[in-house]
C-alpha positions in Angstrom: 1.8 -29.0 27.6 -0.2 -25.9 26.2 -0.3 -26.1 22.5 -0.6 -23.3 20.0 -4.4 -22.0 19.7 -4.2 -22.5 16.0 -4.6 -26.0 15.0 -3.8 -27.4 11.1 -1.0 -25.0 11.0 1.7 -25.3 8.3 4.7 -27.5 9.5 7.2 -24.8 10.2 4.6 -23.2 12.5 3.8 -26.3 14.4 7.6 -27.1 14.8 8.0 -23.8 16.3 5.1 -24.0 18.7 6.5 -27.5 19.9 9.9 -25.7 20.6 7.9 -23.0 22.3 6.1 -25.4 24.5 9.3 -27.0 25.7 10.7 -23.7 26.6 8.4 -21.6 28.9 7.7 -20.9 33.1 7.6 -18.5 36.4 10.8 -16.7 37.6 10.8 -14.2 40.3 13.3 -11.8 38.6 14.5 -8.5 39.9 12.9 -5.7 37.8 9.5 -7.7 37.4 6.3 -6.2 38.6 4.7 -9.4 40.6 2.3 -9.3 43.4 0.4 -12.8 44.2 -2.4 -11.4 46.1 -3.3 -8.9 43.1 -2.8 -11.4 40.5 -5.1 -14.0 41.8 -7.8 -11.5 42.7 -7.6 -10.4 38.8 -8.0 -13.7 37.3 -11.3 -15.6 36.1 -10.8 -19.2 35.2 -13.4 -20.7 33.1 -14.3 -24.0 30.8 -17.4 -24.2 28.2 -19.6 -27.1 29.7 -18.7 -30.5 29.0 -15.2 -29.3 27.9 -12.3 -31.5 28.5 -9.9 -29.0 27.1 -10.5 -25.3 26.3 -8.6 -23.1 23.9 -9.0 -19.3 23.9 -7.8 -17.5 20.7 -9.5 -13.8 21.0 -10.9 -11.2 23.2 -12.9 -8.2 21.9 -13.1 -4.5 23.2 -16.1 -5.6 25.5 -14.6 -8.4 27.0 -16.2 -11.0 24.8 -14.0 -14.1 24.3 -13.9 -16.9 21.6 -12.2 -20.0 21.0 -12.9 -23.7 20.9 -13.4 -26.6 23.3 -12.9 -30.5 23.1 -15.9 -32.8 24.1 -15.1 -36.5 23.1 -13.4 -36.6 20.0 -14.9 -33.2 18.5 -14.1 -29.6 18.9 -16.9 -26.9 19.2 -16.7 -23.2 19.2 -17.9 -21.1 21.6 -18.6 -17.4 22.7 -18.0 -16.1 26.1 -20.2 -13.2 27.3 -19.1 -10.4 29.7 -21.2 -11.8 32.0 -19.7 -15.4 31.9 -22.5 -17.1 29.8 -21.6 -19.2 27.0 -22.9 -19.7 23.7 -21.5 -23.0 21.7 -21.7 -23.7 18.1 -20.4 -25.6 15.1 -19.8 -24.9 11.8 -22.4 -26.4 9.3 -22.2 -30.3 9.4 -18.6 -29.9 11.3 -16.9 -32.4 13.5 -14.2 -29.8 14.4 -14.9 -26.0 14.8 -12.1 -23.6 15.3 -12.7 -20.0 15.9 -10.0 -17.8 15.7 -10.9 -14.2 16.0 -13.7 -11.8 17.2 -14.5 -8.6 16.5 -16.2 -5.5 18.5 -19.4 -6.5 17.0 -19.2 -10.1 18.0 -18.7 -11.4 14.6 -16.4 -14.5 15.0 -14.1 -16.0 12.0 -12.3 -19.3 11.8 -12.3 -22.6 10.2 -14.0 -26.1 10.5 -13.8 -29.6 9.2 -16.6 -31.9 8.2 -16.0 -35.8 8.4 -13.7 -35.6 5.3 -11.4 -33.3 7.2 -11.4 -30.6 4.3 -10.8 -27.3 6.2 -13.1 -24.5 5.1 -13.5 -20.7 6.2 -16.3 -19.3 8.1 -18.0 -16.2 9.2 -20.6 -16.3 12.1 -22.7 -13.1 12.6 -23.6 -11.7 16.1 -26.9 -13.6 15.3 -25.4 -16.9 14.8 -25.6 -16.9 11.1 -23.2 -18.7 9.3 -21.2 -17.9 6.0 -18.9 -20.4 4.7 -15.9 -19.4 2.2 -12.6 -20.7 0.4 -10.5 -18.8 -1.8 -10.5 -20.3 -5.5 -8.3 -23.2 -5.7 -8.0 -23.6 -2.0 -7.3 -27.2 -0.6 -7.6 -25.9 2.9 -8.5 -22.5 4.4 -7.3 -20.8 7.6 -8.7 -17.4 8.3 -6.9 -16.0 11.4 -7.9 -12.4 12.0 -11.5 -10.2 11.4 -11.3 -6.6 11.9 -14.2 -4.0 12.9 -15.5 -3.8 9.6 -15.9 -7.5 8.8 -12.9 -7.7 6.8 -10.8 -11.2 7.4 -7.5 -12.2 6.6 -5.9 -15.7 6.7 -4.2 -18.4 4.6 -5.0 -21.1 2.2 -3.5 -24.4 0.9 -3.2 -24.0 -2.7 -3.2 -26.8 -5.3 0.4 -26.6 -5.9 1.1 -27.0 -2.1 2.3 -23.3 -1.3 0.5 -21.5 1.4 -1.1 -18.2 0.0 -2.5 -15.1 2.1 -6.1 -14.1 1.4 -8.4 -11.0 2.2 -11.9 -11.3 2.4 -13.8 -8.0 2.3 -16.8 -7.2 4.3 -18.7 -7.7 1.2 -17.3 -11.0 0.4 -15.2 -10.4 -2.0 -12.0 -12.5 -1.9 -8.5 -11.4 -2.9 -5.3 -13.9 -2.7 -1.9 -12.4 -2.2 1.9 -13.6 -1.9 4.5 -11.5 -0.2 7.3 -10.4 -2.3 9.9 -13.1 -2.8 8.0 -15.5 -0.9 7.1 -19.3 -1.4 4.5 -19.2 1.6 2.5 -16.5 3.0 1.0 -16.4 6.4 -1.0 -13.4 7.3 -1.5 -13.1 11.0 -3.4 -10.0 11.8 -5.7 -7.2 10.0 -6.0 -3.8 11.9 -9.1 -1.6 11.2 -7.7 0.3 8.4 -7.1 -2.8 6.4 -3.2 -3.3 6.6 -2.5 -6.8 7.2 0.9 -8.2 8.8 2.2 -11.7 9.1 5.0 -14.0 8.3 6.2 -15.2 5.0 8.8 -17.9 3.9 11.6 -17.6 1.1 13.1 -20.2 -1.0 15.4 -20.8 1.3 13.1 -21.6 4.2 14.0 -18.6 6.1 11.0 -16.8 7.5 10.5 -13.0 7.6 7.8 -10.3 8.6 5.6 -8.6 6.3 3.1 -6.2 6.1 0.5 -5.5 3.4 -0.8 -2.2 3.1 -4.6 -1.3 2.0 -3.5 -0.2 -1.3 -2.1 -3.7 -1.8 1.8 -2.9 -1.5 4.1 -4.7 0.7 7.0 -4.3 2.8 9.1 -7.1 4.4 11.3 -6.7 7.5 13.4 -8.5 9.9 14.8 -7.0 13.3 18.4 -6.6 13.2 20.4 -10.0 13.8 17.3 -12.1 13.0 17.8 -15.4 11.3 14.0 -16.2 11.6 11.1 -13.4 12.4 7.7 -14.5 13.4 4.8 -11.9 13.4 1.7 -12.5 15.8 -0.1 -9.2 15.8 -0.7 -5.7 14.2 -2.9 -2.8 16.2 -4.6 0.2 15.0 -1.7 2.5 15.0 0.2 0.2 12.7 2.6 -1.3 15.4 3.4 -4.8 14.7 4.8 -7.3 17.5 5.9 -10.9 17.2 9.5 -12.9 17.9 12.5 -13.6 16.2 15.5 -16.0 16.4 19.2 -14.7 16.4 22.5 -16.4 15.4 22.5 -18.6 18.6 18.6 -19.7 18.1 17.8 -17.5 21.2 14.2 -16.2 20.7 13.5 -12.6 21.4 10.3 -10.1 21.3 10.0 -7.2 19.1 8.0 -4.2 18.2 7.9 -2.7 14.8 6.8 0.9 14.7 4.4 2.4 11.8 7.7 4.1 10.6 9.9 0.8 10.3 11.8 1.4 13.2 12.1 -1.7 16.2 12.4 -2.3 19.6 13.5 -5.5 20.9 13.0 -6.9 24.2 13.1 -9.8 26.5 11.5 -10.6 29.7 14.1 -10.0 32.5 16.0 -13.3 33.1 14.0 -15.0 30.2 15.7 -17.6 27.7 12.8 -17.3 25.5 10.5 -14.3 24.8 7.4 -14.9 22.4 4.9 -12.0 22.2 1.4 -12.9 21.0 -0.9 -9.9 21.0 -0.6 -5.9 21.0 -3.3 -3.5 22.1 -4.0 -0.1 20.4 -1.7 1.9 23.2 1.2 -0.6 22.4 1.0 -3.0 25.4 2.1 -6.5 24.5 1.1 -9.8 26.1 2.8 -13.3 25.3 4.8 -15.9 26.7 8.4 -16.5 28.1 10.8 -19.2 29.6 13.2 -19.1 32.2 16.0 -21.6 32.8 13.6 -24.2 34.3 11.8 -24.5 30.9 8.3 -23.9 32.2 5.9 -21.3 30.6 4.3 -18.4 32.1 2.5 -15.2 31.0 4.0 -11.4 30.7 2.9 -8.1 30.0 4.7 -5.4 28.6 3.7 -2.0 29.2 4.0 0.9 26.8 6.9 2.2 28.9 8.8 -1.1 28.5 7.9 -2.1 32.1 6.9 -6.2 32.3 4.8 -7.7 34.8 4.5 -11.5 35.0 1.5 -13.9 35.9 0.0 -17.3 35.9 -3.7 -18.0 36.8 -3.9 -19.8 40.3 -3.2 -23.5 39.9 -1.4 -23.2 36.7 1.9 -25.2 35.7 1.7 -23.9 32.2 0.3 -20.4 30.9 -0.1 -19.3 27.4 -1.9 -15.6 26.7 -3.1 -15.4 23.1 -5.1 -11.8 23.3 -5.0 -8.3 25.0 -8.1 -6.0 24.5 -7.9 -2.1 24.5 -8.8 -2.2 28.3 -5.7 -4.3 28.9 -8.0 -7.4 29.9 -5.9 -10.5 28.7 -7.4 -13.9 27.6 -5.5 -17.5 27.2 -5.1 -21.0 28.4 -3.5 -22.6 31.2 -3.0 -26.1 31.9 -3.2 -27.4 35.8 -1.4 -30.1 37.6 -3.2 -32.9 35.7 -2.3 -31.0 32.2 -5.9 -30.6 31.5 -6.0 -27.0 29.7 -8.8 -24.4 30.9 -9.1 -20.7 29.7 -8.7 -17.7 31.5 -9.4 -13.7 31.9 -7.0 -11.5 33.5 -8.9 -8.2 34.2 -5.8 -5.4 34.7 -5.2 -2.3 32.5 -2.2 -1.1 31.1 -0.9 0.9 33.9 -1.1 -2.2 36.0 -4.0 -1.5 37.9 -7.1 -4.1 38.2 -10.3 -3.7 35.9 -12.9 -2.6 38.3 -15.8 -4.2 36.1 
């Protein structure tokens, strides 16, 4: 089954993704837009050379994709260019390299492990030059998002065991932060203006959404009826997406607008809706489950319409990232449970990308 693209997650995130893995599929439901022939024509599936399992984390505006793949017992990073060529890479001396985000200049951030299994952050320039970093006092560093200016956000494990957020500015300066009232802080996304959104956990173990503005001020939030909120993505307009669980432990999607108002939603017929990425226009992609407990992808257009999709041969689909042109990248598992990458070339109006 598909696992979350970010490994070495805090326990509560890993548990949530295991639930997600058990709860997700394809359902032909009235109100959904689905055309099998058009969808198949829109897909490109791929794996880096020698990959035994491919995980996709991010696609930039030009359609360049990053992620990692397994070869034997090790993982390596890769960049897939728009023309389909691959560049593979590893952090300095790394046994495991885990890219998480790519920006418009093809700069990539992520983390890597040496044989000691201590996790460090990295920045890889377009030219392939590595810069490694860790916030002061970090015992494990997990960068998750890089913006067009090269600012990076993520979280790290402190000596006390608490997870703290960090911001690494384009000049390399590191600032750590904790959301108000939080015991643990997990940034998920940084936008071009330097605003950061993510998830925080309070002393009772309840998770909430937060936004950290460029001036360092915070707002925390939860959709109405939420008992647990999980943030995944923030766009240039300040809109945030993610999911929340209600009192019946049913998971729904949400979009939080810049003014603090919410729209909540579910894919028609779904028992679980989990958005993963939002583009500048407000189109959202993610995963949903129907009562058969298999996993597939959805695209929610800005006007609230949905389309659902699976790459050809997929038994499990996990979209992770959408770019401004509406191209969606992610992972899928085939009938042998081998994971591959996919690119779905389609714009936000439901028309196929002609590039």
